[in-house]
C-alpha positions as CSV (number, residue, x, y, z in Angstrom):
1,M,-78.6,91.6,-17.4
2,Q,-78.7,90.3,-13.9
3,S,-78.0,86.8,-12.5
4,F,-80.9,84.8,-11.0
5,L,-79.3,85.2,-7.6
6,S,-79.4,89.0,-7.9
7,V,-83.1,88.8,-8.8
8,L,-83.8,86.7,-5.7
9,R,-81.9,89.1,-3.5
10,N,-83.8,92.0,-4.9
11,R,-87.1,90.4,-3.9
12,I,-86.3,88.2,-0.9
13,V,-87.1,90.9,1.8
14,F,-90.4,91.7,0.2
15,A,-91.2,88.0,-0.1
16,L,-90.4,87.2,3.6
17,I,-92.4,90.2,4.8
18,T,-95.4,89.1,2.8
19,I,-95.2,85.4,3.8
20,L,-94.3,85.7,7.4
21,I,-95.9,89.0,8.6
22,I,-98.5,90.6,6.3
23,F,-100.5,87.4,5.6
24,P,-100.6,86.2,9.3
25,L,-101.7,89.7,10.5
26,T,-104.4,90.0,7.8
27,I,-105.8,86.5,8.5
28,L,-105.7,87.3,12.2
29,L,-108.0,90.2,11.6
30,L,-110.3,88.1,9.4
31,S,-110.4,84.9,11.5
32,S,-112.4,84.0,14.5
33,N,-111.1,84.0,18.1
34,N,-110.5,80.3,17.9
35,I,-106.7,80.1,18.2
36,E,-106.6,76.6,16.7
37,Y,-108.5,77.7,13.6
38,Y,-106.3,80.8,13.3
39,L,-103.0,78.8,13.5
40,N,-104.3,76.3,10.9
41,V,-105.1,79.1,8.5
42,I,-101.7,80.7,9.1
43,F,-99.8,77.4,8.7
44,Y,-101.8,76.5,5.5
45,T,-101.2,79.9,4.0
46,Q,-97.5,79.9,4.7
47,K,-97.2,76.3,3.5
48,I,-98.5,77.2,0.1
49,F,-96.1,80.2,-0.2
50,L,-93.2,78.2,1.1
51,I,-93.8,75.4,-1.3
52,A,-93.7,78.1,-4.0
53,S,-90.5,79.4,-2.5
54,L,-89.0,75.9,-2.6
55,F,-89.8,75.7,-6.3
56,I,-88.0,79.1,-6.7
57,F,-85.1,77.7,-4.7
58,L,-84.9,74.7,-7.1
59,S,-85.1,77.0,-10.0
60,F,-82.2,79.0,-8.5
61,I,-80.1,75.8,-8.4
62,T,-80.8,75.3,-12.1
63,L,-80.4,78.9,-13.3
64,K,-78.1,80.6,-10.7
65,E,-75.2,80.9,-13.2
66,K,-77.4,82.1,-16.0
67,Q,-78.1,85.6,-17.1
68,I,-81.7,86.7,-17.5
69,D,-83.5,89.9,-18.5
70,Y,-85.0,91.2,-15.2
71,K,-87.4,94.1,-15.1
72,M,-88.7,95.1,-11.7
73,P,-92.5,94.9,-11.7
74,D,-94.5,98.0,-11.0
75,I,-95.6,98.4,-7.4
76,D,-99.2,98.6,-8.4
77,D,-99.0,95.3,-10.3
78,T,-97.2,93.7,-7.4
79,V,-99.8,94.7,-4.9
80,A,-102.6,93.6,-7.2
81,Y,-101.0,90.2,-7.7
82,I,-100.4,89.8,-4.0
83,V,-104.0,90.6,-3.1
84,I,-105.3,88.1,-5.7
85,S,-103.0,85.4,-4.5
86,F,-104.0,86.1,-0.9
87,V,-107.7,85.9,-1.7
88,L,-107.2,82.5,-3.4
89,I,-105.1,81.0,-0.7
90,A,-107.4,82.4,2.1
91,T,-110.2,80.6,0.3
92,L,-108.2,77.3,0.3
93,A,-107.2,77.8,3.9
94,T,-110.9,78.3,5.0
95,L,-111.8,75.3,2.9
96,H,-109.3,73.1,4.6
97,T,-109.8,74.3,8.2
98,N,-113.6,75.0,8.5
99,F,-115.4,71.8,7.5
100,D,-117.3,71.7,10.8
101,T,-119.4,74.7,10.1
102,V,-120.1,73.7,6.5
103,L,-120.8,70.0,6.8
104,K,-123.5,70.3,9.4
105,M,-126.9,70.3,7.9
106,E,-128.1,66.7,7.3
107,I,-126.8,63.2,7.9
108,L,-127.2,61.0,4.8
109,S,-126.2,57.5,3.8
110,I,-122.8,57.1,2.2
111,D,-122.3,55.0,-0.9
112,R,-118.9,53.3,-0.6
113,N,-118.7,53.0,-4.4
114,I,-118.9,56.7,-5.3
115,A,-115.8,58.2,-7.0
116,W,-113.5,60.0,-4.6
117,L,-111.9,63.4,-5.1
118,G,-108.3,63.0,-4.2
119,F,-105.6,65.6,-3.3
120,G,-104.7,66.2,-6.9
121,G,-108.3,66.4,-8.1
122,F,-108.3,63.0,-9.9
123,L,-111.1,60.4,-9.7
124,A,-110.8,56.8,-8.7
125,D,-113.2,53.9,-8.2
126,S,-111.9,52.8,-4.8
127,F,-110.1,54.1,-1.8
128,D,-107.7,52.9,0.9
129,L,-108.7,52.7,4.6
130,D,-106.4,54.1,7.2
131,R,-107.1,53.1,10.8
132,I,-107.1,55.5,13.8
133,F,-107.0,53.6,17.1
134,I,-109.0,55.0,20.0
135,D,-108.1,54.9,23.7
136,S,-109.4,56.5,26.9
137,N,-108.3,59.9,25.6
138,G,-110.8,59.6,22.8
139,I,-111.2,61.2,19.4
140,K,-113.1,64.5,19.4
141,K,-115.3,66.1,16.8
142,I,-117.3,69.4,16.9
143,I,-120.8,69.6,15.5
144,E,-122.1,73.1,14.9
145,L,-125.9,73.4,14.9
146,E,-127.8,76.5,14.0
147,S,-130.6,75.7,16.5
148,S,-131.6,73.0,19.0
149,P,-132.7,69.9,17.1
150,N,-136.2,68.7,17.3
151,A,-135.4,65.1,16.3
152,P,-132.6,62.7,17.0
153,L,-129.3,63.1,15.1
154,T,-127.8,60.1,13.4
155,L,-124.0,59.7,13.0
156,R,-122.6,57.1,10.7
157,L,-119.2,55.7,11.6
158,H,-117.0,53.4,9.6
159,T,-115.3,51.5,12.5
160,G,-114.3,48.2,14.0
161,W,-112.0,46.5,16.5
162,E,-109.0,44.2,16.6
163,S,-108.0,41.7,19.3
164,P,-106.4,38.2,19.5
165,R,-109.4,37.3,21.7
166,E,-113.1,38.1,21.7
167,F,-114.2,41.8,22.1
168,N,-113.7,42.9,25.7
169,S,-113.8,46.7,25.9
170,T,-116.2,49.5,26.9
171,V,-116.8,52.0,24.1
172,L,-118.6,55.3,24.9
173,L,-119.8,58.1,22.8
174,V,-119.7,61.2,25.0
175,I,-121.8,64.3,24.0
176,N,-120.9,67.7,25.5
177,R,-119.0,65.9,28.3
178,E,-122.3,65.0,30.0
179,Y,-124.4,62.6,27.9
180,R,-123.0,59.1,27.4
181,L,-124.0,56.4,24.9
182,D,-122.7,52.9,25.6
183,L,-121.7,51.3,22.2
184,S,-120.1,48.2,23.6
185,N,-122.8,45.8,22.5
186,T,-122.7,47.3,19.0
187,Y,-119.0,46.7,18.7
188,A,-119.3,43.2,20.2
189,N,-121.5,42.3,17.2
190,L,-118.9,43.3,14.6
191,N,-116.4,40.9,13.2
192,N,-112.8,41.0,14.4
193,S,-110.6,43.2,12.2
194,E,-113.3,44.0,9.7
195,P,-114.4,47.7,9.4
196,S,-118.1,48.1,9.2
197,W,-120.7,50.9,9.1
198,I,-122.7,51.6,12.3
199,D,-125.4,54.2,12.9
200,V,-125.4,56.0,16.2
201,V,-128.6,57.8,17.2
202,I,-128.0,60.8,19.5
203,P,-131.2,62.0,21.3
204,A,-132.2,65.6,20.6
205,H,-132.1,66.6,24.3
206,A,-128.4,65.7,24.3
207,L,-127.6,68.4,21.7
208,K,-127.8,72.2,21.8
209,A,-127.7,75.1,19.5
210,G,-124.1,76.2,18.6
211,E,-121.1,74.0,19.3
212,N,-121.5,70.4,20.4
213,I,-118.5,68.3,21.4
214,V,-118.7,64.6,20.5
215,E,-116.0,62.2,21.8
216,L,-115.6,58.5,21.1
217,K,-113.6,56.7,23.8
218,S,-112.6,53.1,24.4
219,Y,-111.6,51.4,27.7
220,G,-110.2,47.9,27.7
221,P,-107.8,45.5,25.9
222,S,-109.5,45.4,22.5
223,N,-108.2,47.8,19.9
224,V,-111.1,50.0,18.7
225,F,-110.5,52.0,15.5
226,L,-112.1,54.4,13.1
227,T,-111.2,54.7,9.5
228,S,-109.7,57.8,8.0
229,Q,-110.5,58.7,4.4
230,W,-110.8,61.7,2.1
231,V,-113.8,64.0,1.5
232,Y,-116.1,62.7,-1.2
233,H,-118.3,64.4,-3.8
234,D,-120.9,62.7,-5.9
235,G,-122.1,65.8,-7.8
236,K,-124.8,66.7,-5.4
237,T,-123.6,66.2,-1.9
238,L,-120.3,67.0,-0.1
239,R,-119.5,64.0,2.1
240,T,-116.8,63.0,4.5
241,D,-116.6,59.5,5.7
242,G,-113.6,59.8,8.0
243,S,-111.1,62.3,9.2
244,Y,-109.9,65.3,7.2
245,Y,-106.9,65.5,9.5
246,G,-106.0,62.6,11.7
247,E,-107.8,63.5,14.9
248,E,-111.3,64.0,13.5
249,A,-113.1,60.9,12.4
250,L,-116.9,61.2,12.7
251,I,-119.1,61.6,9.7
252,Y,-121.0,64.8,8.7
253,L,-122.7,65.6,5.5
254,R,-124.4,68.6,3.9
255,D,-127.3,68.0,1.5
256,S,-127.0,70.5,-1.4
257,S,-129.1,68.6,-4.0
258,N,-131.9,71.2,-3.9
259,H,-129.7,74.2,-3.9
260,P,-127.4,75.9,-6.4
261,P,-123.7,75.2,-5.9
262,S,-122.3,77.2,-3.0
263,L,-119.0,79.1,-3.1
264,F,-117.7,76.4,-0.8
265,Q,-118.6,73.6,-3.3
266,L,-117.1,75.5,-6.2
267,A,-113.9,76.1,-4.2
268,F,-113.9,72.4,-3.2
269,N,-114.4,71.2,-6.8
270,Y,-111.6,73.4,-8.2
271,Q,-109.1,73.5,-5.3
272,T,-106.2,72.3,-7.4
273,L,-106.8,75.0,-10.0
274,I,-107.1,77.6,-7.3
275,K,-103.8,76.4,-5.8
276,L,-102.0,76.7,-9.1
277,L,-103.4,80.1,-9.8
278,A,-102.4,81.3,-6.3
279,I,-98.8,80.2,-6.8
280,G,-98.8,81.7,-10.3
281,F,-99.9,85.1,-9.0
282,L,-97.3,84.9,-6.2
283,L,-94.6,84.4,-8.9
284,L,-95.9,87.3,-10.9
285,A,-95.8,89.5,-7.7
286,L,-92.2,88.5,-7.0
287,F,-90.7,88.6,-10.5
288,G,-93.1,90.3,-12.8
289,K,-94.6,89.1,-16.1
290,D,-91.7,90.0,-18.3
291,T,-89.1,88.2,-16.2
292,L,-91.2,85.0,-16.0
293,M,-91.7,85.0,-19.7
294,S,-88.0,85.4,-20.3
295,V,-87.2,82.5,-17.9
296,C,-89.8,80.2,-19.4
297,S,-88.6,80.9,-23.0
298,Q,-84.9,80.4,-22.2
299,Y,-85.0,77.7,-19.6
300,G,-88.3,75.9,-20.1
301,G,-86.5,72.6,-20.4
302,H,-84.9,72.9,-17.0
303,L,-88.3,73.7,-15.4
304,L,-89.9,70.7,-17.2
305,I,-87.3,68.4,-15.6
306,L,-88.2,69.8,-12.2
307,L,-91.9,69.0,-12.9
308,I,-91.0,65.5,-13.9
309,L,-88.9,65.0,-10.9
310,S,-91.7,66.3,-8.7
311,I,-94.1,63.7,-10.2
312,L,-91.5,60.9,-9.6
313,A,-91.0,62.1,-6.1
314,V,-94.7,61.6,-5.3
315,N,-94.6,58.0,-6.5
316,G,-91.3,57.4,-4.7
317,V,-92.8,58.6,-1.4
318,L,-95.6,56.1,-1.8
319,F,-93.2,53.2,-2.3
320,I,-90.8,54.3,0.5
321,Q,-93.7,54.8,2.9
322,S,-94.5,51.1,2.7
323,Q,-91.2,50.5,4.6
324,W,-92.1,52.7,7.5
325,E,-92.4,50.0,10.3
326,H,-88.6,49.5,10.7
327,L,-87.8,53.2,10.9
328,S,-90.7,53.8,13.2
329,A,-89.3,51.3,15.7
330,L,-85.9,52.9,15.6
331,T,-87.3,56.4,16.0
332,G,-89.3,55.3,19.0
333,R,-86.3,53.7,20.8
334,I,-84.1,56.8,20.2
335,L,-86.9,59.1,21.3
336,S,-87.6,57.0,24.4
337,Y,-83.9,56.8,25.4
338,S,-83.2,60.5,24.9
339,L,-86.3,61.7,26.7
340,G,-85.9,59.1,29.4
341,S,-82.6,60.6,30.5
342,F,-84.5,63.5,32.2
343,L,-88.2,62.6,32.0
344,T,-90.5,59.7,33.0
345,V,-91.3,58.2,29.7
346,Y,-94.0,55.5,28.9
347,A,-93.0,53.4,25.9
348,N,-94.8,50.5,24.2
349,F,-93.1,48.8,21.3
350,D,-95.4,45.8,21.0
351,N,-98.3,47.6,19.3
352,Q,-98.7,46.4,15.7
353,E,-99.8,49.9,14.6
354,G,-96.5,51.5,15.7
355,P,-94.6,52.3,19.0
356,V,-96.4,54.4,21.5
357,I,-94.4,57.1,23.4
358,G,-95.9,59.1,26.3
359,V,-94.9,61.8,28.8
360,N,-97.1,63.3,31.5
361,N,-100.2,61.4,30.2
362,F,-99.7,62.7,26.6
363,Y,-99.1,59.9,24.2
364,I,-98.2,59.7,20.5
365,R,-98.2,56.7,18.2
366,L,-95.4,56.6,15.7
367,Y,-97.4,55.7,12.6
368,K,-96.3,56.3,9.0
369,S,-96.3,60.1,9.1
370,C,-94.3,60.1,12.4
371,S,-91.7,57.5,11.3
372,G,-89.7,60.0,9.3
373,I,-90.0,57.9,6.1
374,E,-91.7,60.7,4.2
375,S,-89.1,63.2,5.2
376,I,-86.4,60.8,4.0
377,A,-88.2,60.3,0.7
378,V,-88.4,64.0,0.2
379,F,-84.8,64.5,1.1
380,I,-83.7,61.8,-1.4
381,T,-85.6,63.6,-4.2
382,L,-84.2,67.0,-3.4
383,F,-80.7,65.6,-3.0
384,F,-80.6,64.1,-6.5
385,V,-82.1,67.4,-7.8
386,M,-79.3,69.2,-6.1
387,I,-76.6,66.8,-7.5
388,F,-78.1,66.8,-11.0
389,F,-77.9,70.6,-11.3
390,N,-74.5,70.9,-9.6
391,W,-72.9,67.9,-11.2
392,H,-69.9,69.8,-12.5
393,A,-69.4,71.9,-9.4
394,I,-69.4,69.2,-6.7
395,N,-66.6,66.8,-5.8
396,K,-68.1,63.5,-6.9
397,K,-66.1,61.5,-4.4
398,L,-68.0,63.1,-1.6
399,I,-71.5,62.3,-3.0
400,P,-71.9,59.0,-1.2
401,F,-70.7,60.5,2.1
402,L,-73.1,63.5,1.6
403,F,-76.0,61.2,0.9
404,I,-75.5,59.1,4.0
405,L,-74.9,62.2,6.1
406,G,-78.0,63.8,4.7
407,I,-80.2,60.8,5.4
408,M,-78.9,60.6,9.0
409,G,-79.6,64.3,9.5
410,T,-83.1,64.0,8.1
411,F,-83.8,61.2,10.6
412,L,-82.5,63.2,13.5
413,V,-84.5,66.2,12.5
414,N,-87.7,64.0,12.6
415,V,-86.7,62.8,16.1
416,L,-86.3,66.5,17.2
417,R,-89.7,67.3,15.7
418,L,-91.3,64.5,17.7
419,A,-89.6,65.6,20.9
420,C,-90.9,69.1,20.4
421,L,-94.4,67.7,19.8
422,I,-94.2,65.7,23.0
423,F,-93.0,68.6,25.0
424,L,-95.8,70.8,23.6
425,G,-98.5,68.2,24.3
426,A,-97.3,67.2,27.7
427,F,-96.6,70.6,29.2
428,V,-98.5,73.2,27.1
429,S,-101.6,72.1,25.2
430,E,-102.6,68.7,23.9
431,D,-105.1,70.2,21.3
432,L,-102.4,72.5,19.9
433,A,-99.9,69.6,19.7
434,V,-102.1,67.1,17.9
435,G,-103.7,69.8,15.7
436,A,-101.9,72.7,14.0
437,F,-98.3,71.8,15.1
438,H,-98.6,68.0,14.4
439,T,-99.8,68.9,10.9
440,N,-97.1,71.5,10.1
441,L,-93.9,71.0,12.2
442,G,-92.6,68.4,9.8
443,W,-92.5,70.4,6.6
444,I,-91.2,73.5,8.4
445,F,-88.3,71.5,9.9
446,M,-87.6,69.8,6.6
447,L,-87.5,73.0,4.6
448,V,-85.1,74.7,7.0
449,Y,-82.9,71.6,7.2
450,F,-82.5,71.0,3.5
451,T,-81.9,74.7,2.8
452,C,-79.0,74.6,5.3
453,F,-77.8,71.2,3.9
454,N,-77.8,72.6,0.4
455,E,-75.9,75.7,1.3
456,L,-73.3,73.9,3.3
457,T,-72.8,71.3,0.5
458,L,-72.2,74.0,-2.0
459,I,-69.7,75.6,0.3
460,F,-67.7,72.6,1.5
461,A,-68.1,70.1,-1.3
462,R,-67.2,72.2,-4.4
463,R,-64.9,70.6,-6.8
464,K,-61.5,72.3,-6.9
465,T,-60.4,73.6,-10.3
466,N,-57.2,75.2,-11.5
467,G,-55.7,75.0,-8.0
468,S,-58.5,77.0,-6.4
C-alpha cells in the first residue's frame, strides 16, 4: 500500500519529461516552419496536459492521506497510452491553430439564427457579440489560396462604429500591403453602435496563390469595431463569423455540402469527446488501469465533488467577469505607474472599452481577459477547494487573512503578466505578444502561482495539535 503522494512522486519525472520535452520536440518535427503556429500547438498541447495535472493536484489534496493499491503500469502500456493521448491532443491542437488553411474554399452567406457550437459542445439558439476595436495598427487575417483566383473574392464582416458624433474616420482594407479598398462610405451608412453585416468585394488581381495578408485599419476619432464570435456548424458547412482568437476577425467559410465529412469536420464535431479521451489516456499512462479503478471505487465521492465544484466555477467566472471594469481601471493605473518609472508610457483611461496602455508604439487594451477578474474567479474556486479538503488541518483563524492575501497575489500576478506582455510586444515581437503569449501566459502564471500558494499555506497555516 502506498500513499497518493508516493504514487505522484513515482510518476512526476516521467510526466514532466513527457509534457515539457517529448511533446514539444515531437510537434516541432511535425509542424511547419511558422514559429507562431508551432508555439500555439505547443502551448495548446501543454495546456491540456497541465489542466489534467491540475486535476491530479486537486485529487492529491483530497486523497493525500489515504492509502491506495498502486501497481506500476507496464512500460508497453504506458508508451501506448502516451502515443494515443498525443495523437488526440495533436489533432485538437491542429484544429485550434490551423483554421486559415481549412476555411478557405468558398465564401457563403451566414445565417445568424443557426445553432452555435460552443466550447463545451452544447447548442444554443443565440450568441453574444464581443467587440474588437480597430485602430491604425489594424487587425490581420491570412487567406490561404490554392491558386490565383479568376473571380473577385467576397468577404462578409459583422462590423460597426461608435462615436458621440457622426462618423468621421477613414477605414481601409489593405490586401498584401499594396492594394487598398476605402470602406469609409460603407461605414458612414451604418447606424451608430449597431453591428451590421457588410460585404467587401476584393478584385481577383489583388490576390495571389498561397498566403494573402488582409488587414482592416481605421484612422480617425470614430471607434470602428468587428464582432468576435465562435465557429458555427449547421450540419453541412463549417462557418466562422468572427475571430477564433481575439486578433482574427474576418470571415471565411468552407463549403462541404457536396463532400463526405472530412477528418477536420469529425474532429470539430467531437472535440469535447476527444479532449476527455486524451486526458483519460494520459491518466492511464501515469497511473495505470488498476490504480485508477481502485481510486474511483474507493474515493469516487470525492472526485464527484471536484466535478461539481468545477461546474460551479464556470458559472462563477461568468458572474464575476461582469464586474471587470473596476478591476481593469485599477490594473491599468498600477501598470502605468510601475512601467512609467523607467519607460515612456502612453495611458488612456477614458476609453469605455477599457484602459489603453502603450510602450514604444505597442498598445494593449485592458478588456475582460486582461483585467485579472478571471484569474481571481479561478483562485477563489481553487481556494475553497483547498480549504474544503484541508478543513481539519488548517488554522481556521488564518483563513480570512489567507483569502485576502491570495486575492492580492492573484491581482499582482496578472499585473506582472501584462508587464511581460508589453515588454515582449514593445521590444521583441508584436505578433508573438498578441498571439501565442497573450493566449497562454495567464494560465501558466496562474498555475505556478496557486501551486506555490497551496504549498506555502499547508506549510505555514497548519493547525497545531498536541503541542506540535
